[in-house]
N, C-alpha and C positions, 0 to 999 in steps of 0.2 A: 499471490499478490502482487500487482500491479501498483508495485510502490518505489522509492530511490533506488535507483538505479545500481547494481553491483561491477564494478570494474575488476577485470584479468587481475594476475598478478604480473603488469608488464614491468615493474621497475624489477622485480626479482627476475623475468626472463630476459632482461637486458642485459644483466653483469652475467648471463647464464650461469644461475643457482636455480636448481629443481627445486620446490616445493614438496615438502614431506607427504609422504601418505596422509598424512592426518589433516594438514592443512589443505588438500585436495578434498578429502569430506567432506571439510568444514566450510572449503565453498560453494560444494554443490547444495548447499542448506540457505545461500544470499546474506549474510550474518547479520549486514546492514539493516536491510529490509528487515532480517524475523527480529532485531529488535523493538522495531517501532511493533511488529505485530504481536511479541507480548506484552508491550506499553498497552496496544488498543485493549486486550484482552482485558488486563488489568484495571484497566480504566470502564470499562465498560459492566466488568465484577464488580468494583467499586459501586458504580454509581446506582448497581440495583439492589444496592443497601440501602435504604431508605435512615435508616438506624445507625448505631455506628455498627462503624465498619470493619471488618476480617481485610485485613488488610493479606495475614498469609493465604484465605482461601482465594481472596482475588488474585493474588499475584499466581497462585498453582494453575485458574483456570486459564489464567494468561501462557502456563507453561505450556499446557496442554495443547492448546492454540497455536502457540510458538510451533511446536511438533507436527502437529497437521501442516502448516506453513511450511515449513523446512523438506517436508515430505515432497510437497506440492513444486517448492522450487528444483527438488531432486529429477521430478517427473522432465521437467520444463525443459530445461538443459537435454534431458535424455533426447529428447522431440527434438530438438532446437542444436543437435549438436554438428550437423552440417552447415546450419545456415551463421552458426558462431564461427565456427571456419573463417570465412569471408567476410568476418569483421574486424577491423581492427579493436575495438574495446574489449572484444568478446573470445579474440582467436586463439589466448592462451588459460583459456578455461580448461577443467580436467579431461574432458571427454573429450570438446573441439581436440584439445593439446595432444589425443592419443595417451594419455597418463591413467587413465582410468577405463576398465573395459561398462561397456553396457552394461551388461549382465550385474555387475559390481554396483552399479549407481541403480538399477531398478531395485534390485535386493534391499539399498539403506533408502532409498525411497517411502521402498512397502514396510518397512520395517520402525520408519519414523512415521507414515502416514497412520498405521495399524496401532503405534501405542499411542498417538497423539489420539485418536477414533477411540480406542479401548479406554482410555486411563477418565476421560472428559466424561464416558457414557457411565463408566464405575462409582468416578468418586463424585459426580452429578448428576447428571440426568440425559434421556435419551434425544430429547429436543437439541440441545445443545452437540449432541455427537451427530444429530442428522442435519446440521446446521454447516457444523465444521465438516460435515462429509463433502455438502454441497459446494461447499468452499471448493476443496479439495478439486471435484468434477467439473465444475466452471472454469478453474484456473487451467489446470492441465490437460485437459481431454477437450474443451469449448475453445477458449480463447488462444492459446498456444498456437493450434491448428488455423486459427483464422485470419492469423496476423499474415499468410501465403494468400489469403485469400482476397479479405477486405479492407480497409481501412475503417471497416466503422468494429473492426476489433477492441479499439479504446474504449467503446462504450457496454460493448461485452466483458471487458477486461475488469472493467471500470465497478461493475456489479460483484465477483469473486473479492475484489481488492478492499472493498468496505463492509466484508464481514465479521472480520475479527470483534470489531466490539460488540456485534450481535451476539458471538456466542460466549463472550466474554459474562454478558447482561443475562443469557438465559441459562447459563451455569450457576449462575447464582438464581436467577428469581424464578425462572422455572417455564416465565412468559419473555415474551418479547412487547415491552410497550415502553412511553415513557422517554427520557434519553437517548435509549438503546436507539429510536428512531431517528434520534437528534445526528447521534453521533457516526448512525450508519451516511443522516444525508451529508451532511460537511465533510466526512473524508470518500462518500462518492463523487460531489462536486469536486472537491481540491485536487480529485489527479489530473482534470482537464488539461489546467493552464501547467501544473507541474510534467506533465506526459509532452503535451506540446511544448514546452520548453527544450527535452532531453530531447523529443525525436529530430527537433530543431537541429540540434546541434551535431545529431548524430545520421542524418539525411541522407548524407550519399553514405555512410555506412549501410545503412539499413536498404537503401537504393542496389546495395553492390550486392544484400545477400538477397535480394528479392521480395521483403518484407514489405504490407502492404501498411507502410504509417502514413498517416498524412500529409507531414510535411516534405515526403519523400516520393510524392505522387503530380502532377501535372499540374500547376495549378494552387496545389499543397501549399506551400510556403505562408502564400497569404490569407488562406485558408484557415492555417495554425493559427495564427494571430489572431483572428474573429473568433474562434473557439474558446480560444485563454480566454478573453477578456466576457464573451458570452457568459462562463460559468464563474470567472471571476465574479460578475455582475450580482447570479444567480447567491453566490455565497452569502452578500450583501443581508437579503430578506432574511435567508435560513437562520445568520447567527444569532436573532434574536426574538427567535420563535418557542425557545425555552420560558425564556419572560414574558409576553405574549399569549403564553400558556399557562403565566402562572405559574412554572416551578421553578423559576428564576426571579430575583431582583433586576433592578436598573442596574446595579452597578456592574454585572453581568452582562445584561445588553449593549453597555456604553464601551464594557473593554470589548467584547467577541465585534461588534460591529468597527470600531475602528482597526484593530489589527485586516479584520477582511479587507475593513477598506484600504489598507495597506498591500495588500496582497492584489487584490484587486487593479491596483495603479499601477505596479510593476507589472500587470499582466497590460492594462491601458497603453502602455509605453512601447511594448512587446507588439501591441497589434498597429500600431501608430506606424513601427518602422520593425522590420525583422534583422537585426544583426546579433554576432556572439556577446557581444558586451549587454544586452539588453536579454537576451535569451540567457544570461549564465543569472545575472541581475534574477530576474523572474525564477527560476531554479532555487538560487539561494534564498528568497524570500520565502517559497514552496516549503523550504526544509528547516525553516525557523519558523515560520506559519504554525504548522501542522501542532506537533508536540504544544507548544503553549497556548492555543485551543483549546485542545481536550485535556490539560488539567486545567484549564479555567471551572470547569465541575465541579471540579475535587478540591478547590478554596472556601467551604461551606458559606465563611460571610459573604465571599461575593454572591451567593445562589441567595441569601437567608436577606442582605442590607435591601431595603428602599422595594420590597417583595410586590409586587401590582397584584397579588392572590388574596 
């Protein structure tokens, strides 16, 4: 999933300490991303239950989604081990640094992905398993290789990146509708300003590795700012769709719109001038914005108060 990027064990390497084998396998899963993947699956599962929420079932759905995402992250690092060696922020990842064998990483990724797919299929339904597999294939086998070919990889990668809440929702509802579409839309569009900030900050790293990220291409820096702003603005109408469709009240729309406006403002500042300070502010804003907005639908009073339905 194309979400907040993992850093390597740089501090460990600097003091000459070798990470443990367990720590290296954990790094393969990209645990920071995995934490949000689990949360997104849980939110999807919770919103699939219109009455009393079974939080344990929602959390379990998120766990299976997490395993699928962890497997995809392992496959991603297998495929990118050569480019990771050429990038400062990833050069100390386990495969890039030669601490793990490719065979072991592939087996680990297969076990995680297999467990996630089988678990969600047996404990929930086939639809959620199929959506999970589509996420895995899209991220590991389409988006990852495309990063070497075209800067359009960001659009392609945003699709599997937005899938975790859909998988969680389908697991509990047996279908995809209502809130699932909103969660997908928010997560899909959110990724563009977020990633443009990251790609701009590490544009020289990406260029050195030969990865076709927009800010590392000719004229790409200015285009990155525009892309961040455009998608920041697109989030504004998306944020209030549940209220317009009668799924949520006016209080929900007000808060969601205000949060999206703050995110869009950070994107506008970055679009006006691309520098390290504004890119970092945009990145920080993106990391604060998403979990708060995803939590809003779980606060039932916000959804119910001043309903327009």
